[in-house]
C-alpha positions as CSV (number, residue, x, y, z in Angstrom):
1,M,-12.9,2.6,-4.6
2,P,-15.3,-0.4,-4.7
3,D,-18.6,-0.4,-6.6
4,T,-21.0,-0.4,-3.6
5,A,-24.0,-0.7,-5.9
6,T,-23.0,-4.2,-6.9
7,P,-22.8,-6.6,-4.0
8,P,-20.5,-9.3,-5.7
9,T,-17.9,-6.6,-6.6
10,W,-18.1,-5.1,-3.1
11,A,-17.9,-8.4,-1.3
12,G,-15.2,-9.7,-3.7
13,D,-13.1,-6.6,-3.1
14,F,-13.2,-7.2,0.7
15,D,-12.6,-10.9,0.3
16,A,-9.6,-10.4,-1.9
17,R,-8.1,-7.8,0.4
18,I,-8.7,-10.0,3.5
19,A,-7.1,-13.0,1.7
20,A,-4.0,-10.8,0.8
21,L,-3.8,-9.6,4.4
22,R,-3.9,-13.2,5.7
23,E,-1.3,-14.2,3.2
24,A,1.0,-11.4,4.1
25,A,0.6,-12.1,7.8
26,A,1.3,-15.8,7.3
27,A,4.5,-15.0,5.4
28,D,5.6,-12.6,8.2
29,D,5.6,-9.7,5.7
30,W,4.4,-7.3,8.3
31,A,5.0,-4.1,6.3
32,R,2.8,-5.4,3.5
33,A,0.2,-6.7,5.9
34,M,0.0,-3.3,7.7
35,D,-0.3,-1.5,4.3
36,I,-3.1,-3.8,3.3
37,A,-4.8,-3.5,6.7
38,Q,-4.8,0.3,6.6
39,T,-6.2,0.2,3.0
40,L,-8.9,-2.3,4.1
41,Q,-9.7,-0.2,7.2
42,Q,-10.1,3.0,5.1
43,L,-12.2,1.1,2.5
44,L,-14.4,-0.4,5.3
45,A,-14.9,3.0,7.0
46,R,-15.9,4.7,3.7
47,T,-18.2,1.9,2.8
48,L,-20.0,1.9,6.1
49,R,-20.4,5.7,6.0
50,G,-21.7,5.6,2.4
51,P,-25.1,4.9,1.1
52,G,-26.4,1.5,0.2
53,V,-24.1,-0.9,2.0
54,P,-25.2,-4.1,0.2
55,D,-24.2,-6.6,2.9
56,L,-23.8,-5.2,6.4
57,A,-23.0,-8.7,7.8
58,A,-20.1,-9.0,5.4
59,A,-18.8,-5.6,6.4
60,R,-18.9,-6.6,10.1
61,R,-17.1,-9.9,9.3
62,A,-14.5,-7.9,7.4
63,Q,-14.1,-5.5,10.3
64,A,-13.7,-8.4,12.8
65,V,-11.0,-10.1,10.6
66,L,-9.3,-6.7,10.1
67,S,-9.2,-6.1,13.8
68,D,-7.8,-9.5,14.5
69,L,-5.1,-9.3,11.9
70,V,-4.1,-5.7,12.8
71,G,-3.6,-7.0,16.4
72,Q,-1.4,-9.8,15.0
73,V,0.6,-7.4,13.0
74,A,1.1,-5.1,16.1
75,T,2.1,-8.1,18.2
76,A,4.6,-9.3,15.6
77,R,6.1,-5.8,15.3
78,E,6.6,-5.6,19.0
79,A,8.2,-9.1,19.1
80,T,10.5,-8.1,16.2
81,A,11.5,-4.9,17.9
82,S,12.2,-6.8,21.2
83,A,14.3,-9.4,19.4
84,L,16.3,-6.7,17.6
85,R,16.9,-4.9,21.0
86,E,18.2,-8.2,22.4
87,L,20.4,-8.8,19.4
88,R,21.9,-5.4,19.6
89,A,22.5,-5.9,23.3
90,G,24.3,-9.2,22.6
91,Q,26.4,-7.5,19.9
92,R,27.4,-4.8,22.3
93,A,28.4,-7.4,24.9
94,V,30.5,-9.3,22.3
95,R,32.2,-6.0,21.3
96,A,32.9,-5.1,24.9
97,Y,34.3,-8.6,25.6
98,R,36.8,-8.2,22.7
């Protein structure tokens, strides 16, 4: 849990998690990205509900980035699932041809 009484720690925690999330998404490591996104979302929700949010603008930026990246993760997961379905259909067609 971040130290919400100290703005640099609080902002640094969000910044580090956002950077890790972007890195995982860029590397197509969607399982890791989803784990980080869920952790960040929980952290953000607790922080916004808690007393003394040191930088509400930073929290809103983090929330916007999180929403965008979670959308990217969901889109990539759907694309991966679709590609796997097509691959399996192709494999079945090859087996049927043999």
